[in-house]
Biopython code that builds the backbone (N, CA, C, O; Angstrom):
import numpy as np
from Bio.PDB.StructureBuilder import StructureBuilder

atoms = [
    (1, "MET", "N", (36.730, 149.583, 195.957)),
    (1, "MET", "CA", (37.382, 150.571, 196.792)),
    (1, "MET", "C", (36.404, 150.929, 197.919)),
    (1, "MET", "O", (35.205, 151.059, 197.674)),
    (2, "PRO", "N", (36.898, 151.088, 199.135)),
    (2, "PRO", "CA", (36.023, 151.389, 200.275)),
    (2, "PRO", "C", (35.318, 152.737, 200.151)),
    (2, "PRO", "O", (35.816, 153.672, 199.524)),
    (3, "LYS", "N", (34.141, 152.801, 200.772)),
    (3, "LYS", "CA", (33.357, 154.025, 200.832)),
    (3, "LYS", "C", (33.321, 154.475, 202.288)),
    (3, "LYS", "O", (33.213, 153.648, 203.194)),
    (4, "TYR", "N", (33.412, 155.785, 202.515)),
    (4, "TYR", "CA", (33.448, 156.348, 203.861)),
    (4, "TYR", "C", (32.410, 157.446, 204.012)),
    (4, "TYR", "O", (32.100, 158.167, 203.063)),
    (5, "ILE", "N", (31.880, 157.561, 205.223)),
    (5, "ILE", "CA", (31.018, 158.682, 205.582)),
    (5, "ILE", "C", (31.748, 159.503, 206.633)),
    (5, "ILE", "O", (32.223, 158.974, 207.638)),
    (6, "ILE", "N", (31.830, 160.797, 206.385)),
    (6, "ILE", "CA", (32.453, 161.725, 207.323)),
    (6, "ILE", "C", (31.351, 162.556, 207.961)),
    (6, "ILE", "O", (30.473, 163.079, 207.274)),
    (7, "GLU", "N", (31.406, 162.671, 209.268)),
    (7, "GLU", "CA", (30.512, 163.576, 209.981)),
    (7, "GLU", "C", (31.325, 164.797, 210.376)),
    (7, "GLU", "O", (32.327, 164.687, 211.081)),
    (8, "ARG", "N", (30.887, 165.959, 209.916)),
    (8, "ARG", "CA", (31.554, 167.218, 210.235)),
    (8, "ARG", "C", (30.621, 168.059, 211.096)),
    (8, "ARG", "O", (29.520, 168.398, 210.662)),
    (9, "ASN", "N", (31.041, 168.400, 212.305)),
    (9, "ASN", "CA", (30.262, 169.284, 213.166)),
    (9, "ASN", "C", (30.590, 170.722, 212.784)),
    (9, "ASN", "O", (31.690, 171.208, 213.048)),
    (10, "ILE", "N", (29.630, 171.396, 212.164)),
    (10, "ILE", "CA", (29.821, 172.772, 211.715)),
    (10, "ILE", "C", (28.583, 173.560, 212.116)),
    (10, "ILE", "O", (27.540, 173.467, 211.468)),
    (11, "GLU", "N", (28.703, 174.327, 213.179)),
    (11, "GLU", "CA", (27.569, 175.093, 213.678)),
    (11, "GLU", "C", (27.034, 176.028, 212.589)),
    (11, "GLU", "O", (27.793, 176.765, 211.961)),
    (12, "GLY", "N", (25.734, 175.985, 212.379)),
    (12, "GLY", "CA", (25.092, 176.841, 211.389)),
    (12, "GLY", "C", (25.282, 176.406, 209.956)),
    (12, "GLY", "O", (25.025, 177.190, 209.042)),
    (13, "ALA", "N", (25.723, 175.187, 209.729)),
    (13, "ALA", "CA", (25.968, 174.708, 208.368)),
    (13, "ALA", "C", (24.726, 174.852, 207.483)),
    (13, "ALA", "O", (24.838, 175.167, 206.298)),
    (14, "GLY", "N", (23.559, 174.624, 208.055)),
    (14, "GLY", "CA", (22.326, 174.713, 207.279)),
    (14, "GLY", "C", (21.950, 176.123, 206.885)),
    (14, "GLY", "O", (21.088, 176.311, 206.027)),
    (15, "ASP", "N", (22.571, 177.114, 207.487)),
    (15, "ASP", "CA", (22.283, 178.515, 207.169)),
    (15, "ASP", "C", (23.197, 179.061, 206.073)),
    (15, "ASP", "O", (22.957, 180.152, 205.554)),
    (16, "ARG", "N", (24.227, 178.323, 205.721)),
    (16, "ARG", "CA", (25.200, 178.809, 204.744)),
    (16, "ARG", "C", (24.639, 178.710, 203.330)),
    (16, "ARG", "O", (23.871, 177.802, 203.012)),
    (17, "THR", "N", (25.034, 179.651, 202.497)),
    (17, "THR", "CA", (24.640, 179.624, 201.088)),
    (17, "THR", "C", (25.896, 179.590, 200.231)),
    (17, "THR", "O", (27.000, 179.838, 200.718)),
    (18, "GLY", "N", (25.723, 179.291, 198.987)),
    (18, "GLY", "CA", (26.863, 179.255, 198.070)),
    (18, "GLY", "C", (27.492, 177.878, 198.020)),
    (18, "GLY", "O", (27.058, 176.950, 198.703)),
    (19, "ASN", "N", (28.517, 177.764, 197.204)),
    (19, "ASN", "CA", (29.145, 176.468, 196.944)),
    (19, "ASN", "C", (30.652, 176.532, 197.149)),
    (19, "ASN", "O", (31.385, 175.734, 196.566)),
    (20, "SER", "N", (31.132, 177.476, 197.975)),
    (20, "SER", "CA", (32.577, 177.641, 198.133)),
    (20, "SER", "C", (33.228, 176.425, 198.777)),
    (20, "SER", "O", (34.377, 176.107, 198.468)),
    (21, "GLY", "N", (32.512, 175.737, 199.670)),
    (21, "GLY", "CA", (33.064, 174.543, 200.294)),
    (21, "GLY", "C", (33.328, 173.443, 199.285)),
    (21, "GLY", "O", (34.359, 172.774, 199.344)),
    (22, "ALA", "N", (32.394, 173.252, 198.355)),
    (22, "ALA", "CA", (32.567, 172.234, 197.314)),
    (22, "ALA", "C", (33.719, 172.594, 196.392)),
    (22, "ALA", "O", (34.486, 171.722, 195.984)),
    (23, "THR", "N", (33.843, 173.874, 196.060)),
    (23, "THR", "CA", (34.935, 174.314, 195.198)),
    (23, "THR", "C", (36.281, 174.052, 195.855)),
    (23, "THR", "O", (37.204, 173.551, 195.212)),
    (24, "ALA", "N", (36.392, 174.388, 197.130)),
    (24, "ALA", "CA", (37.644, 174.149, 197.853)),
    (24, "ALA", "C", (37.937, 172.659, 197.963)),
    (24, "ALA", "O", (39.079, 172.234, 197.783)),
    (25, "SER", "N", (36.913, 171.865, 198.258)),
    (25, "SER", "CA", (37.093, 170.424, 198.385)),
    (25, "SER", "C", (37.588, 169.828, 197.072)),
    (25, "SER", "O", (38.509, 169.011, 197.066)),
    (26, "ASN", "N", (36.980, 170.233, 195.963)),
    (26, "ASN", "CA", (37.391, 169.705, 194.659)),
    (26, "ASN", "C", (38.820, 170.086, 194.322)),
    (26, "ASN", "O", (39.535, 169.297, 193.703)),
    (27, "LYS", "N", (39.257, 171.287, 194.718)),
    (27, "LYS", "CA", (40.641, 171.709, 194.478)),
    (27, "LYS", "C", (41.614, 170.808, 195.231)),
    (27, "LYS", "O", (42.617, 170.360, 194.674)),
    (28, "VAL", "N", (41.309, 170.548, 196.502)),
    (28, "VAL", "CA", (42.172, 169.684, 197.310)),
    (28, "VAL", "C", (42.181, 168.266, 196.736)),
    (28, "VAL", "O", (43.236, 167.636, 196.660)),
    (29, "LEU", "N", (41.016, 167.764, 196.335)),
    (29, "LEU", "CA", (40.954, 166.420, 195.756)),
    (29, "LEU", "C", (41.779, 166.326, 194.482)),
    (29, "LEU", "O", (42.473, 165.331, 194.268)),
    (30, "LYS", "N", (41.714, 167.348, 193.633)),
    (30, "LYS", "CA", (42.517, 167.339, 192.405)),
    (30, "LYS", "C", (44.002, 167.279, 192.742)),
    (30, "LYS", "O", (44.751, 166.516, 192.133)),
    (31, "GLU", "N", (44.425, 168.086, 193.714)),
    (31, "GLU", "CA", (45.835, 168.060, 194.134)),
    (31, "GLU", "C", (46.226, 166.666, 194.610)),
    (31, "GLU", "O", (47.280, 166.149, 194.240)),
    (32, "MET", "N", (45.365, 166.058, 195.436)),
    (32, "MET", "CA", (45.670, 164.721, 195.963)),
    (32, "MET", "C", (45.714, 163.691, 194.851)),
    (32, "MET", "O", (46.592, 162.829, 194.843)),
    (33, "ASN", "N", (44.770, 163.765, 193.901)),
    (33, "ASN", "CA", (44.768, 162.819, 192.788)),
    (33, "ASN", "C", (45.988, 163.023, 191.900)),
    (33, "ASN", "O", (46.559, 162.055, 191.397)),
    (34, "ASP", "N", (46.393, 164.282, 191.705)),
    (34, "ASP", "CA", (47.604, 164.567, 190.924)),
    (34, "ASP", "C", (48.843, 163.967, 191.585)),
    (34, "ASP", "O", (49.827, 163.668, 190.910)),
    (35, "GLU", "N", (48.793, 163.793, 192.908)),
    (35, "GLU", "CA", (49.902, 163.183, 193.654)),
    (35, "GLU", "C", (49.800, 161.654, 193.636)),
    (35, "GLU", "O", (50.620, 160.973, 194.250)),
    (36, "GLY", "N", (48.804, 161.118, 192.939)),
    (36, "GLY", "CA", (48.643, 159.669, 192.854)),
    (36, "GLY", "C", (47.820, 159.065, 193.976)),
    (36, "GLY", "O", (47.829, 157.850, 194.173)),
    (37, "LYS", "N", (47.104, 159.913, 194.717)),
    (37, "LYS", "CA", (46.273, 159.427, 195.819)),
    (37, "LYS", "C", (44.847, 159.231, 195.306)),
    (37, "LYS", "O", (44.285, 160.104, 194.644)),
    (38, "ASN", "N", (44.286, 158.094, 195.618)),
    (38, "ASN", "CA", (42.996, 157.708, 195.067)),
    (38, "ASN", "C", (41.876, 158.012, 196.056)),
    (38, "ASN", "O", (41.572, 157.203, 196.933)),
    (39, "ILE", "N", (41.259, 159.198, 195.904)),
    (39, "ILE", "CA", (40.167, 159.623, 196.764)),
    (39, "ILE", "C", (39.191, 160.442, 195.924)),
    (39, "ILE", "O", (39.601, 161.278, 195.118)),
    (40, "HIS", "N", (37.888, 160.195, 196.119)),
    (40, "HIS", "CA", (36.851, 160.872, 195.333)),
    (40, "HIS", "C", (35.670, 161.221, 196.232)),
    (40, "HIS", "O", (35.223, 160.402, 197.034)),
    (41, "TRP", "N", (35.178, 162.429, 196.091)),
    (41, "TRP", "CA", (34.004, 162.894, 196.825)),
    (41, "TRP", "C", (32.762, 162.553, 196.018)),
    (41, "TRP", "O", (32.686, 162.888, 194.837)),
    (42, "GLN", "N", (31.790, 161.895, 196.630)),
    (42, "GLN", "CA", (30.556, 161.570, 195.923)),
    (42, "GLN", "C", (29.491, 162.637, 196.123)),
    (42, "GLN", "O", (28.967, 163.182, 195.151)),
    (43, "HIS", "N", (29.170, 162.939, 197.370)),
    (43, "HIS", "CA", (28.167, 163.956, 197.672)),
    (43, "HIS", "C", (28.143, 164.206, 199.176)),
    (43, "HIS", "O", (28.790, 163.505, 199.954)),
    (44, "SER", "N", (27.379, 165.225, 199.560)),
    (44, "SER", "CA", (27.254, 165.564, 200.982)),
    (44, "SER", "C", (25.800, 165.880, 201.307)),
    (44, "SER", "O", (25.018, 166.282, 200.445)),
    (45, "TYR", "N", (25.464, 165.685, 202.577)),
    (45, "TYR", "CA", (24.151, 166.039, 203.108)),
    (45, "TYR", "C", (24.382, 167.067, 204.208)),
    (45, "TYR", "O", (25.244, 166.877, 205.067)),
    (46, "THR", "N", (23.621, 168.151, 204.187)),
    (46, "THR", "CA", (23.764, 169.193, 205.194)),
    (46, "THR", "C", (22.526, 169.245, 206.070)),
    (46, "THR", "O", (21.402, 169.301, 205.571)),
    (47, "THR", "N", (22.741, 169.227, 207.384)),
    (47, "THR", "CA", (21.674, 169.467, 208.339)),
    (47, "THR", "C", (21.993, 170.807, 208.995)),
    (47, "THR", "O", (22.919, 171.494, 208.564)),
    (48, "GLN", "N", (21.258, 171.183, 210.011)),
    (48, "GLN", "CA", (21.473, 172.509, 210.595)),
    (48, "GLN", "C", (22.903, 172.706, 211.101)),
    (48, "GLN", "O", (23.518, 173.737, 210.827)),
    (49, "ASP", "N", (23.432, 171.736, 211.831)),
    (49, "ASP", "CA", (24.752, 171.912, 212.440)),
    (49, "ASP", "C", (25.753, 170.820, 212.082)),
    (49, "ASP", "O", (26.777, 170.672, 212.748)),
    (50, "LYS", "N", (25.460, 170.055, 211.033)),
    (50, "LYS", "CA", (26.387, 168.999, 210.620)),
    (50, "LYS", "C", (26.371, 168.853, 209.107)),
    (50, "LYS", "O", (25.392, 169.187, 208.440)),
    (51, "VAL", "N", (27.474, 168.349, 208.587)),
    (51, "VAL", "CA", (27.570, 167.981, 207.182)),
    (51, "VAL", "C", (28.063, 166.539, 207.140)),
    (51, "VAL", "O", (29.051, 166.198, 207.791)),
    (52, "TYR", "N", (27.379, 165.698, 206.378)),
    (52, "TYR", "CA", (27.751, 164.300, 206.207)),
    (52, "TYR", "C", (28.230, 164.133, 204.772)),
    (52, "TYR", "O", (27.457, 164.320, 203.832)),
    (53, "CYS", "N", (29.500, 163.783, 204.599)),
    (53, "CYS", "CA", (30.111, 163.653, 203.280)),
    (53, "CYS", "C", (30.397, 162.188, 202.977)),
    (53, "CYS", "O", (30.809, 161.427, 203.852)),
    (54, "VAL", "N", (30.172, 161.811, 201.738)),
    (54, "VAL", "CA", (30.438, 160.449, 201.294)),
    (54, "VAL", "C", (31.620, 160.485, 200.333)),
    (54, "VAL", "O", (31.603, 161.195, 199.327)),
    (55, "TYR", "N", (32.642, 159.707, 200.662)),
    (55, "TYR", "CA", (33.863, 159.624, 199.862)),
    (55, "TYR", "C", (34.164, 158.176, 199.513)),
    (55, "TYR", "O", (33.804, 157.257, 200.248)),
    (56, "ILE", "N", (34.825, 157.990, 198.388)),
    (56, "ILE", "CA", (35.418, 156.706, 198.027)),
    (56, "ILE", "C", (36.920, 156.939, 198.060)),
    (56, "ILE", "O", (37.422, 157.885, 197.453)),
    (57, "ALA", "N", (37.636, 156.072, 198.770)),
    (57, "ALA", "CA", (39.085, 156.257, 198.908)),
    (57, "ALA", "C", (39.747, 154.911, 199.168)),
    (57, "ALA", "O", (39.113, 153.954, 199.613)),
    (58, "ASP", "N", (41.031, 154.873, 198.879)),
    (58, "ASP", "CA", (41.791, 153.650, 199.127)),
    (58, "ASP", "C", (41.828, 153.296, 200.608)),
    (58, "ASP", "O", (41.860, 152.119, 200.966)),
    (59, "ASN", "N", (41.824, 154.327, 201.481)),
    (59, "ASN", "CA", (41.878, 154.049, 202.919)),
    (59, "ASN", "C", (41.407, 155.269, 203.719)),
    (59, "ASN", "O", (41.264, 156.371, 203.190)),
    (60, "LYS", "N", (41.177, 155.034, 204.991)),
    (60, "LYS", "CA", (40.682, 156.067, 205.906)),
    (60, "LYS", "C", (41.680, 157.205, 206.071)),
    (60, "LYS", "O", (41.281, 158.353, 206.265)),
    (61, "GLU", "N", (42.965, 156.904, 205.997)),
    (61, "GLU", "CA", (43.991, 157.916, 206.165)),
    (61, "GLU", "C", (43.892, 159.000, 205.083)),
    (61, "GLU", "O", (44.138, 160.174, 205.360)),
    (62, "LEU", "N", (43.536, 158.613, 203.856)),
    (62, "LEU", "CA", (43.363, 159.605, 202.788)),
    (62, "LEU", "C", (42.200, 160.532, 203.092)),
    (62, "LEU", "O", (42.268, 161.725, 202.799)),
    (63, "VAL", "N", (41.138, 160.004, 203.673)),
    (63, "VAL", "CA", (39.989, 160.831, 204.047)),
    (63, "VAL", "C", (40.401, 161.827, 205.126)),
    (63, "VAL", "O", (40.022, 162.997, 205.075)),
    (64, "LYS", "N", (41.175, 161.361, 206.099)),
    (64, "LYS", "CA", (41.680, 162.251, 207.151)),
    (64, "LYS", "C", (42.585, 163.326, 206.555)),
    (64, "LYS", "O", (42.475, 164.500, 206.908)),
    (65, "GLU", "N", (43.473, 162.927, 205.656)),
    (65, "GLU", "CA", (44.389, 163.879, 205.027)),
    (65, "GLU", "C", (43.611, 164.950, 204.264)),
    (65, "GLU", "O", (43.941, 166.133, 204.342)),
    (66, "HIS", "N", (42.582, 164.538, 203.531)),
    (66, "HIS", "CA", (41.769, 165.501, 202.792)),
    (66, "HIS", "C", (41.158, 166.528, 203.737)),
    (66, "HIS", "O", (41.196, 167.727, 203.461)),
    (67, "ALA", "N", (40.596, 166.063, 204.848)),
    (67, "ALA", "CA", (39.976, 166.969, 205.821)),
    (67, "ALA", "C", (41.005, 167.952, 206.379)),
    (67, "ALA", "O", (40.719, 169.140, 206.531)),
    (68, "GLU", "N", (42.192, 167.455, 206.680)),
    (68, "GLU", "CA", (43.243, 168.318, 207.218)),
    (68, "GLU", "C", (43.669, 169.372, 206.204)),
    (68, "GLU", "O", (43.805, 170.547, 206.545)),
    (69, "ARG", "N", (43.880, 168.953, 204.960)),
    (69, "ARG", "CA", (44.280, 169.894, 203.913)),
    (69, "ARG", "C", (43.185, 170.928, 203.657)),
    (69, "ARG", "O", (43.470, 172.093, 203.380)),
    (70, "LEU", "N", (41.938, 170.491, 203.750)),
    (70, "LEU", "CA", (40.802, 171.373, 203.511)),
    (70, "LEU", "C", (40.596, 172.337, 204.673)),
    (70, "LEU", "O", (40.028, 173.416, 204.503)),
    (71, "GLY", "N", (41.062, 171.937, 205.855)),
    (71, "GLY", "CA", (40.832, 172.749, 207.039)),
    (71, "GLY", "C", (39.417, 172.602, 207.563)),
    (71, "GLY", "O", (38.883, 173.503, 208.209)),
    (72, "ALA", "N", (38.814, 171.455, 207.276)),
    (72, "ALA", "CA", (37.447, 171.166, 207.712)),
    (72, "ALA", "C", (37.485, 170.067, 208.765)),
    (72, "ALA", "O", (38.338, 169.181, 208.707)),
    (73, "PRO", "N", (36.573, 170.119, 209.719)),
    (73, "PRO", "CA", (36.570, 169.066, 210.739)),
    (73, "PRO", "C", (36.149, 167.718, 210.142)),
    (73, "PRO", "O", (35.330, 167.662, 209.224)),
    (74, "ALA", "N", (36.705, 166.666, 210.663)),
    (74, "ALA", "CA", (36.273, 165.304, 210.351)),
    (74, "ALA", "C", (36.073, 164.636, 211.700)),
    (74, "ALA", "O", (36.896, 163.835, 212.144)),
    (75, "ASN", "N", (34.960, 164.981, 212.346)),
    (75, "ASN", "CA", (34.723, 164.544, 213.716)),
    (75, "ASN", "C", (34.532, 163.040, 213.821)),
    (75, "ASN", "O", (34.863, 162.438, 214.842)),
    (76, "GLN", "N", (34.004, 162.438, 212.775)),
    (76, "GLN", "CA", (33.801, 160.983, 212.755)),
    (76, "GLN", "C", (33.989, 160.518, 211.322)),
    (76, "GLN", "O", (33.444, 161.115, 210.394)),
    (77, "ILE", "N", (34.752, 159.463, 211.142)),
    (77, "ILE", "CA", (34.931, 158.852, 209.819)),
    (77, "ILE", "C", (34.623, 157.371, 209.974)),
    (77, "ILE", "O", (35.255, 156.675, 210.768)),
    (78, "GLU", "N", (33.652, 156.898, 209.212)),
    (78, "GLU", "CA", (33.251, 155.492, 209.287)),
    (78, "GLU", "C", (33.268, 154.866, 207.902)),
    (78, "GLU", "O", (32.816, 155.472, 206.930)),
    (79, "GLU", "N", (33.791, 153.650, 207.818)),
    (79, "GLU", "CA", (33.729, 152.910, 206.563)),
    (79, "GLU", "C", (32.341, 152.311, 206.401)),
    (79, "GLU", "O", (31.799, 151.717, 207.333)),
    (80, "VAL", "N", (31.770, 152.471, 205.216)),
    (80, "VAL", "CA", (30.455, 151.913, 204.916)),
    (80, "VAL", "C", (30.603, 150.410, 204.715)),
    (80, "VAL", "O", (31.440, 149.963, 203.931)),
    (81, "LYS", "N", (29.799, 149.643, 205.414)),
    (81, "LYS", "CA", (29.855, 148.182, 205.310)),
    (81, "LYS", "C", (28.708, 147.602, 204.494)),
    (81, "LYS", "O", (28.750, 146.440, 204.090)),
    (82, "GLY", "N", (27.684, 148.414, 204.253)),
    (82, "GLY", "CA", (26.556, 147.943, 203.453)),
    (82, "GLY", "C", (25.659, 149.111, 203.104)),
    (82, "GLY", "O", (25.663, 150.139, 203.782)),
    (83, "ILE", "N", (24.895, 148.946, 202.046)),
    (83, "ILE", "CA", (23.963, 149.977, 201.594)),
    (83, "ILE", "C", (22.612, 149.334, 201.389)),
    (83, "ILE", "O", (22.503, 148.284, 200.756)),
    (84, "SER", "N", (21.581, 149.964, 201.924)),
    (84, "SER", "CA", (20.207, 149.501, 201.736)),
    (84, "SER", "C", (19.417, 150.594, 201.053)),
    (84, "SER", "O", (19.540, 151.769, 201.401)),
    (85, "ASP", "N", (18.604, 150.211, 200.081)),
    (85, "ASP", "CA", (17.697, 151.141, 199.439)),
    (85, "ASP", "C", (16.542, 150.332, 198.834)),
    (85, "ASP", "O", (16.572, 149.101, 198.854)),
    (86, "PRO", "N", (15.545, 151.005, 198.308)),
    (86, "PRO", "CA", (14.371, 150.271, 197.813)),
    (86, "PRO", "C", (14.683, 149.281, 196.693)),
    (86, "PRO", "O", (13.916, 148.344, 196.476)),
    (87, "THR", "N", (15.793, 149.470, 195.979)),
    (87, "THR", "CA", (16.115, 148.560, 194.883)),
    (87, "THR", "C", (16.881, 147.323, 195.350)),
    (87, "THR", "O", (17.113, 146.404, 194.564)),
    (88, "ALA", "N", (17.275, 147.296, 196.622)),
    (88, "ALA", "CA", (18.103, 146.175, 197.129)),
    (88, "ALA", "C", (17.406, 144.838, 196.989)),
    (88, "ALA", "O", (18.072, 143.813, 196.843)),
    (89, "GLY", "N", (16.083, 144.819, 197.030)),
    (89, "GLY", "CA", (15.358, 143.561, 196.941)),
    (89, "GLY", "C", (14.991, 143.158, 195.532)),
    (89, "GLY", "O", (14.369, 142.114, 195.334)),
    (90, "GLU", "N", (15.359, 143.956, 194.550)),
    (90, "GLU", "CA", (15.005, 143.639, 193.151)),
    (90, "GLU", "C", (15.976, 142.673, 192.524)),
    (90, "GLU", "O", (15.819, 142.308, 191.359)),
]
sb = StructureBuilder()
sb.init_structure("model")
sb.init_model(0)
sb.init_chain("A")
sb.init_seg("    ")
for serial, (resi, resn, name, xyz) in enumerate(atoms, 1):
    if name == "N":
        sb.init_residue(resn, " ", resi, " ")
    sb.init_atom(name, np.array(xyz, "f"), 0.0, 1.0, " ", f" {name:<3s}", serial, name[0])
structure = sb.get_structure()
């Protein structure tokens, strides 16, 4: 199943505390999965003014739909074509 990275422009994202965004995201994902839509959130990285989220989904449209339902920006959505890490050469 394809993996996607979402770039969300959210001013002051790095100053926020708490986990309400993750709770809301998981609620929307559960609703979508209950509807038979195959989308899963893996994790996110937060910088000062952006959040980068990694999702596994059947297609890009599901990632867009999730963002719309969540009410969160999805300024850029890219399909991951490869992954490199220190274990890649082992």
